[in-house]
C-alpha positions as CSV (number, residue, x, y, z in Angstrom):
1,X,66.3,-14.6,2.5
2,X,64.8,-13.3,-0.7
3,X,63.1,-10.0,-1.3
4,X,59.3,-10.1,-1.4
5,X,57.0,-7.7,-3.1
6,X,55.7,-4.7,-1.3
7,X,52.9,-5.8,1.0
8,X,50.3,-3.8,3.0
9,X,49.1,-4.6,6.4
10,X,45.4,-3.8,6.9
11,X,44.3,-3.6,10.5
12,X,40.9,-4.8,11.6
13,X,38.0,-2.3,11.6
14,X,37.7,-0.2,14.8
15,X,35.0,1.9,16.2
16,X,35.0,5.5,14.9
17,X,36.7,7.6,17.6
18,X,35.0,10.8,16.5
19,X,35.9,13.9,14.4
20,X,38.8,14.9,16.6
21,X,40.7,11.6,16.1
22,X,39.9,10.2,12.7
23,X,41.2,6.7,11.7
24,X,44.4,6.8,9.7
25,X,44.0,6.6,5.9
26,X,45.6,3.4,4.6
27,X,47.1,3.7,1.2
28,X,46.2,0.7,-0.9
29,X,48.8,-1.1,-2.9
30,X,47.7,0.3,-6.2
31,X,48.3,3.9,-4.9
32,X,51.8,2.9,-3.8
33,X,52.6,1.4,-7.2
34,X,51.2,4.5,-8.9
35,X,53.5,6.7,-6.8
36,X,56.5,4.6,-7.7
37,X,55.5,4.8,-11.4
38,X,55.1,8.6,-11.2
39,X,58.4,9.2,-9.5
40,X,60.4,6.8,-11.7
41,X,59.1,8.4,-14.8
42,X,59.7,12.0,-13.5
43,X,63.2,11.3,-12.3
44,X,64.2,9.5,-15.5
45,X,62.7,12.4,-17.6
46,X,64.4,15.0,-15.5
47,X,67.8,13.4,-16.1
48,X,67.1,12.9,-19.8
49,X,67.7,9.1,-19.5
50,X,66.2,6.5,-21.8
51,X,64.9,3.3,-20.4
52,X,68.1,1.6,-21.6
53,X,70.2,4.2,-19.7
54,X,68.3,3.6,-16.5
55,X,68.5,-0.1,-17.0
56,X,72.2,0.0,-17.4
57,X,72.7,2.2,-14.3
58,X,70.4,0.3,-12.1
59,X,70.9,-3.3,-13.2
60,X,67.1,-3.6,-13.6
61,X,65.9,-5.0,-16.9
62,X,64.2,-2.7,-19.4
63,X,61.1,-4.9,-19.4
64,X,60.8,-4.6,-15.6
65,X,61.2,-0.8,-15.9
66,X,58.4,-0.7,-18.5
67,X,56.2,-2.6,-16.2
68,X,57.0,-0.3,-13.2
69,X,56.4,2.9,-15.1
70,X,53.2,1.5,-16.5
71,X,52.0,0.6,-13.0
72,X,51.6,-3.0,-13.9
73,X,53.8,-4.7,-11.4
74,X,54.6,-4.8,-7.6
75,X,58.4,-4.3,-7.6
76,X,60.5,-6.0,-4.9
77,X,62.4,-4.0,-2.3
78,X,65.6,-5.1,-4.0
79,X,64.4,-3.7,-7.3
80,X,63.3,-0.5,-5.8
81,X,66.7,-0.1,-4.0
82,X,68.6,-0.6,-7.2
83,X,66.4,2.0,-9.0
84,X,66.7,4.5,-6.1
85,X,70.5,4.0,-6.1
86,X,70.7,4.8,-9.8
87,X,68.8,8.1,-9.2
88,X,70.7,8.9,-6.0
89,X,67.5,9.0,-3.9
90,X,66.0,6.9,-1.1
91,X,63.5,4.1,-1.6
92,X,61.2,6.3,0.5
93,X,61.4,9.0,-2.2
94,X,60.0,6.6,-4.7
95,X,57.1,5.7,-2.4
96,X,56.3,9.3,-1.4
97,X,52.8,10.4,-2.3
98,X,52.7,13.0,-5.0
99,X,50.9,15.6,-2.9
100,X,53.2,15.5,0.1
101,X,53.3,18.2,2.9
102,X,56.1,20.1,4.7
103,X,54.7,18.8,8.0
104,X,53.8,15.1,7.9
105,X,52.2,12.9,10.5
106,X,51.8,9.2,9.8
107,X,50.5,6.1,11.5
108,X,52.6,2.9,11.7
109,X,49.8,0.9,10.1
110,X,50.0,3.2,7.0
111,X,53.7,2.5,6.5
112,X,54.6,0.0,3.8
113,X,56.1,-3.4,4.8
114,X,59.1,-3.9,2.5
115,X,60.4,-7.1,4.0
116,X,58.7,-10.2,5.4
117,X,60.7,-13.0,6.9
118,X,60.0,-16.6,6.5
119,X,59.2,-16.9,10.3
120,X,56.8,-13.9,10.5
121,X,59.2,-11.0,10.9
122,X,58.8,-7.7,9.0
123,X,60.7,-4.6,8.0
124,X,58.5,-1.5,7.7
125,X,59.6,1.9,6.4
126,X,58.1,4.5,8.7
127,X,59.3,7.5,6.9
128,X,62.0,8.7,4.5
129,X,63.5,12.1,3.8
130,X,65.4,13.4,0.7
131,X,66.0,17.0,1.9
132,X,68.4,18.2,3.2
133,X,69.9,14.6,3.3
134,X,68.7,11.1,2.6
135,X,67.4,9.5,5.8
136,X,65.1,6.5,6.4
137,X,63.4,5.5,9.6
138,X,62.4,1.8,9.9
139,X,60.6,-0.5,12.3
140,X,62.0,-4.0,12.2
141,X,60.5,-7.1,14.0
142,X,62.3,-10.5,14.1
143,X,60.6,-13.8,15.1
144,X,62.7,-16.2,17.1
145,X,65.7,-17.6,15.2
146,X,65.0,-15.3,12.2
147,X,67.7,-13.5,10.2
148,X,68.0,-10.9,7.4
149,X,70.9,-10.7,5.1
150,X,71.1,-7.0,4.0
151,X,72.5,-5.8,0.7
152,X,75.5,-3.5,0.7
153,X,74.1,0.1,0.6
154,X,75.5,3.2,-1.1
155,X,79.2,4.2,-0.3
156,X,79.3,6.2,2.9
157,X,75.9,5.0,4.2
158,X,75.6,4.7,7.9
159,X,73.0,2.8,9.9
160,X,71.9,3.1,13.5
161,X,70.1,0.3,15.3
162,X,68.3,0.7,18.6
163,X,66.8,-2.4,20.2
164,X,63.4,-2.0,21.9
165,X,62.6,-5.7,22.7
166,X,64.9,-8.8,22.8
167,X,68.4,-8.8,21.2
168,X,69.8,-8.6,17.7
169,X,73.2,-9.7,16.5
170,X,74.5,-7.5,13.7
171,X,77.4,-9.1,11.7
172,X,79.5,-6.5,9.9
173,X,82.4,-7.7,7.8
174,X,82.2,-11.1,9.5
175,X,82.3,-9.7,13.1
176,X,79.3,-10.2,15.4
177,X,78.0,-7.3,17.4
178,X,75.2,-8.3,19.9
179,X,72.9,-5.4,20.7
180,X,70.8,-5.6,23.8
181,X,67.6,-3.7,24.9
182,X,68.4,0.0,25.3
183,X,71.6,-0.2,23.3
184,X,72.3,1.5,20.0
185,X,74.7,0.3,17.3
186,X,76.1,2.7,14.7
187,X,78.0,1.2,11.7
188,X,79.0,1.7,8.1
189,X,76.4,-0.1,6.0
190,X,78.2,0.0,2.7
191,X,79.5,-3.5,3.2
192,X,78.0,-6.9,3.8
193,X,76.0,-7.1,7.0
194,X,73.4,-9.5,8.6
195,X,70.8,-9.2,11.3
196,X,70.0,-12.3,13.5
197,X,67.6,-12.9,16.4
198,X,69.2,-15.8,18.2
199,X,66.7,-15.7,21.1
200,X,63.6,-17.9,21.6
201,X,61.5,-14.8,21.8
202,X,60.7,-11.9,19.5
203,X,63.0,-8.9,18.8
204,X,62.0,-5.4,17.8
205,X,64.2,-2.5,16.8
206,X,64.1,0.9,15.2
207,X,66.6,1.7,12.5
208,X,67.9,4.9,11.0
209,X,69.7,4.8,7.6
210,X,71.6,7.9,6.6
211,X,72.8,8.1,3.0
212,X,75.2,10.6,1.4
213,X,73.7,13.1,-1.1
214,X,74.4,12.6,-4.8
215,X,73.9,10.2,-7.6
216,X,75.8,6.9,-7.9
217,X,76.4,5.1,-11.2
218,X,77.0,1.4,-10.5
219,X,79.0,1.1,-13.7
220,X,81.5,3.9,-12.8
221,X,81.3,4.5,-9.1
222,X,80.1,7.7,-7.3
223,X,79.2,10.4,-9.7
224,X,79.1,14.2,-9.2
225,X,76.4,15.1,-6.8
226,X,73.2,16.7,-8.2
227,X,70.8,18.4,-5.9
C-alpha cells in the first residue's frame, strides 16, 4: 500500500446549532501545508541546518524540501514521517497550527486523514503531543479484507491498539496477533509490522503511538537528545 498525499474530509453542511454549539472549523488543505512549511523552516533554522543537511538526515530530496518550505506541494505521510524523524519530533508537530493553545478541543472531522486504503479505509491523526513526550492519537478504519503495511518507527517507539469494531490482525516480526473488540495490543513498533482486517465487515480501532524524546540521525543512529 503506497502513501497518499494528505487529504481532508469535508462533511456535508448541517443546520446551525446556535451560538452555544458552533460548528467545528475545518482547516483547508492549504492551511495544513502552510503549517508544515512554517514548522519545517523554523525547525531547520533553529538547528542551523542547510537544506542539504536536512536532506541527508531525512532521506527526502532537496528539491522536495524546497517545495515543502515554499508551500507548493502536498507531502505524503511517508515524507512527513521522514522529516519528523530527522528533527526528532512527531508528524503531528509538523501539522500543528502556529497559534496553538494549552487546552485544545478538536472535532474528528477537523483531523487530517494521512492514509487512505485502496478499499476505502482511512487513518486519521486525531491529536499529537510533543511535550513532555511524543505521543500521537489515531483513528483507523479498515474496509473488509484491507491491510496496511507500516514503516518501522523510531527506535524505542511503542504502539497501543484498541479495537472498537470488528477485528484486526497485527503482524509483528512475522508473528500474527489477532485483536478482538474490547482488546488492547501493546507492542514495539520500531520493527516491521502490518495491520490486516480479514473479516467481511469493517474494523475500527484507536491507536496510541508513544515515541522516545530526542533527535535521530538516520545516517548515524540515535543522537543526543535535544529538548
